[in-house]
Phi, psi and omega in degrees: 000143178300141182268079183288327180245119183259163186260130178291132181286152176278119181242182178300154179094007178284178181273001184304313179301325180295321181292331181280344181101150185294334185285338181282125182292333180071174178296147179284332185222166173279324184209140169232128172262115192251137164074013182275165173273107192270118172257114190278358180097352182279343186095355180279177181295145180281165171233158175261129182180196183244154175233125179253140184233134170234128185062232182257011186237152170283128183246345179201138172228124185202161175305327173210130177260117177287158177099180183242171179218160176299329178214148176229147175241124178274109183251015181301132181081003182238163174275141175239124184221167169300156176299146182282148181248119179273104190287345175215096184242151179230049175268023183306322181264317185298332179294338175289330180272320183216102182290353179287337187051052196298321182298324178275320180303322181291347176257359179097011179283126177245352178220121176260123180257112186261175163115014178305325166219100199290164183274013177180161008280144183247143165273167175304322179294319178297320178297319178296317178297319180299319179292319184290331185269006179295150182246250185286328180260129182244139183205151178281137176265095188252006185241165174242316185263164177297317179299321179294321177297313182295321176297324178299316178300314182297318180294325180294331182100113181223151180280315180272161167289156176227139171230164183209144164277166167257133185277129176299323178291331179292313179290330176295312179297323180303323183260325189245355189072196183262028183271158174276078182232159175249136183288144170278179186300319181293319179293322179294322176297321179292323176295318178297323179294323178293322176298314179300317180300314181296322178295320180285345172274353175124002178298150182265356180165188179251140178222165177201159177238087194287352177281339191248152172283142000270002182300325185295341181285346180285135175270165183303316180301325176296317180296319179298316182298321180283320179295331177299321178293317177303316180297319178296338181257016176078019183249167182258178175241118183239142186212138155286104191297165191296332183209130180250010184232258187300324182244039180303313185293320177296324180292321175297319178301321179296315179299318178297319180296320178296316179298314182295316184286328185270336185087358179271129173306144182257146180222133182259122175287143175033067178308127182197173173228105189269132177095134184308321181295341184256356180303322181292353181282000184300320180298314181293324179295314177298318180298323178300313181294315185289330175294318178297317180297319179295331179275003176096005176263116184284113177235131176229179181205166169228172182205160166251157195262047181220150181271015177229145180266177171215126182203226181223175176288352172297330178286356179258356187233150186293150181300328186298327182284343182264001180303123178103352176105179188305311186294320179289325175302311181295318180299318180298321187284358172280346179279122183303325180292320178293317179303315182297320180292317179297314180300320179296319181288327176298325184288343181276113184288340183229064180293153185284329191254000182202170184260103187270096181295325178292319179299330179284322189263328184080167183295326179287339179259011178251109184258130182276124187248321191213130175233155173266321183287119181305329181292338181264346185302330176298345178278352180302131179093355176265157175277160176299324178298319180295316181292322177298319178294321178299323185267350180071031179233169176290156177302324182293314176298322180296318178299317179298314179299318183296320177297316180295313183292327183272336183070022179220177174287347182063120180283129181219164171240139177245123177273100190221002179247178180234141180300326180300320179290325176301318180298324177292317187291322183296339182274352184289132185293342180258012182266129173250190190223152183214170170254332186051039184215168169291178178239076185278181173231153181280060184196166170058217185296339181295337180282356181281350177214169180252123170279168165297143180300345177298337178300326183255351191219001190301317184279321176296322179296321176303307186288331180275304189281311188268334179268300186284309189279311183264348177053044178284335181210138179296153182301314182299322180288321177299318178297320177303319184276355170264350191226280188289327179295310176297324178296318178292320179300322181268002179057047180262103184289135176081006179246156171086002178222155170258102182207153177300129183098342179285156172299143183275074170256107193225140177236134174246122181215162180258109181299337182280339186237349181300135183195154172272149179238347183284142174230171176295326180287323180226079187282339185273071180221120182292147173292162179238161174108343175266123183259323187219140177225128179244131180233120183053036178084351178263144183275112180267334176219134181225125179059032179083005180239135176295137182274340185083008180284138179275074187273345189277158180222164168281112179269118189270150171284178190291334184270004182308126185292343178285346179276155180302319182254027183287174181106155180278165184236178188290324183207163184299325183291352175285351179254156171265128183250149177297142179272000000 
């Protein structure tokens, strides 16, 4: 059964010592992880030793820690590292059904970074739309601001930590709706105020998904204006860039320009080159990033470790038909003239004005993953080409029909990248890693649809396929880019390292056996090789089994008003940024 309500772990400061009597010395620590090969997250050589934890912090690291603890983890023969950070996670909804985040927890993820299109701030209309558009997982929309949403998750009880960006498209929708409109000066000021509010509620930066409506309607000056506020609040600017295929290089240039003009470090979500014609652009894409870094503009990126994406059929259709949001998009496509125009544009693999993911992959490379309509769920796991043949229609007409019949964007995967480029990307020193997925469990409502296998395997696949088997990157360096690099990029103090005083987010895994098991045909399969996961000093996984402990917290960005030194500042240069 899904673990909707998790159990708070017993930590230091309980009444147990009082019950035992003052004369009893009691355990010296709450937890000791013993005898593991410790990778501290720096990328340096490991040591063999023990880690002692009191409360939520690491208090001692030594070849041997004397004394006893309330609990011990035997890590002999295994790697011990900081908890992994998922730089682009989508468990915003799945955490309401299962707070364990089991697919990620089983891979060693202790921090989920949300917000490609954030869960707040919401207007009443946005809240109604969010409730109406729910699919297999149902939850009450009881919040208005991003901070209230994040607090809601923490109060419900979750195993992993969560952090969040504020979405540029979210604040745009808050003021302009989902229309293809440009803000006037007053509206832009109101959008900037919403960004500032979210940053002071704990957001780690500003993000956007420029390939999708309504985010795609934003022009570069709007992005700069909003990213400037993020920078003033100690946050970065992260983006699913405007184009990952034909105009990939121009899209990278736009992100660099926003970072340079705003003062906010720039970060590229799921770095890739989509479409066979664009695979050779990898050299130029890497060169663009490294030139910016050499010029003093901090640019980083993340990736998932698969040559296929996962998104929706909205990525197969032009932005103009989606103007106004899901319901208006569907209504337009009931018009035969509009249908014909959309189908014609879908058929064009290299359109001038938008990034056609379907045009890159083709009907045979478009795999159907998720439907809301029970009548369509039997089509899950089939390609668009197969369903088109079943229905006796063109793939383009079939895609239009499926969106109308399902009342959603329809979850799909596009096979449009190459494994050779993935091998190059995992070795880049500024590359981090993501799942770009929810955090499901192989049970309950999650079995009603198919996720991309990256939901269950992105991090395990890195450590198994690219680190152990192909030796594309050393283990210590891979751990650095799963832990301390993302923590530094997000300016998260006390996270991402194993050091005295750091939060006790710890993963114990076997480098020889860690592996992904999920496939596109059978995606609901947990990774193997991670035995123990500690989050904020509480044991979230023990012996390969989730404990159900509510160990996770809302991890706040630097401008969080609850911190002693919280609040935004006059300019980006008032903050210290990671080098």
